[in-house]
N, C-alpha and C positions, 0 to 999 in steps of 0.2 A: 502493499499500500505506500510505504514512504517514497516508492521510486516511480509512482504513476503520476501521469500529468494531470488527471482528475478521477473524480470517484461519482458513478452515476447512480442513481437510484429507480430500481425498478419495482413497482408496486405488486406485479404479479410474481415475482421470484419467490421460491421456496428455497430453504435451507436444510440440510440434513446432517444428523450428527451422528454417526455410527460408534456404538459402544459394545464393550466386551464385559459379559457378565462376570463381576466381582473380580476382574484382574486388570482393571484399567488404572494406569498410573494416576489419574486425577481422583480414584477413589482411595487411593492409598495414603497411609500417615506415617510409613515408616522412614527411616533416616534417607534413603535412596531417592523416595520421592519427595521428599522436603529438599534436599541438596537440589534434584532437578527442578522443581517450582522455583527455587531462589535464582538458580542460575537463568531460568528462561524469564523470571520478571526482570532481574538485573539487565540482562541482553536487550530486553524489550526498552528498556529506560535507557540505555546507551545507544541506542538506534536511534529513538525519538529525539532524544537530546542532541545528537548529531544532525539531524533534519531541522530541527527546530528547538532551541533553549529557552524560548519565551515563558511566559509564566502559565499559560494553559498548559503546557507542555510538562513543565515543573509540577503544576499540581496534579495533573493526571499520574505522575510517576510517583509522586509522593503518596497519593490515594493507593496506588497498585503496592508500594511497598508496606504501608500501613495494614493493607488487607491481608497481605503475607505474613505480618508480625503477628498479626491476632490470630490468623490461621495456624501458625506452627508453634504457639505457645500454650502449654510450657513444655510439651513435649520435645522441642528443638530450640532451646531457650538462645542458644548462640547464634543461630540463624535469625531467629525473631528479634533479638537484639540490634543485629547487623541491618536488618531491613528497617527497623524503626530508626536507628541513627541515619540511615539513608534518607528516609522520609523527612526527619527533621532537617537534614541537610539541603533537602530541596525546598525548603519553607513550611514544611508541617502539612498535615490533613487533618481535616475536620470530620473524618469518616467515623461514625460511632460504632463502637462495638457491637456485633450482633447479638440479639438475646432479646428475652423480655424485659418488662418494665425493671424487676428485681436487678438484672444485671447493669440496667443503664443507671440505676440509682447506686449500686455498689461501685461502679467504675467512677461515678462523680465524687463519692465519699473517700474512697481507699484506692483509687487508681484501676485502669485497665487490666493489668497483671493478675492482682488480687482478685478482682471479679473474674476474671477468667478460671482461676484455680477453685472459685467458690462454685462457678458452672460447672465446673469439671466434678467436683464433689457432689453436687446436686445429682450429676447424669447418673455418676456410680451409683449413688444411693437408690435412685429409681430402679436401677438395672438390678439390684439385689433384695429389694423389698417386693 
């Protein structure tokens, strides 16, 4: 897309997404999947910033890195920290953490990392009760 001269919208177009039951990289949360996701997000930002380093591109990259930081925490804290630092270096992102109102309130009171750990504990308790 970055190398194209223009992008056209076709209202009648259809998009398809092929999935593999249970074995898709996007469905995994192991270390290899996390490292692959971090690399993909980082390279996407590098390519976008090489083409356009303006505030809209910076904001888009900051949001992408923030989303990865949320997704990878706490299982891959080092990658989450790197992604969060990249998001901040790009000007930060207002992307809220995903979850219900309790997660939002917890994040505003104790920070998103603690809120994410509480969210994980809640999920584990539900799974065992």
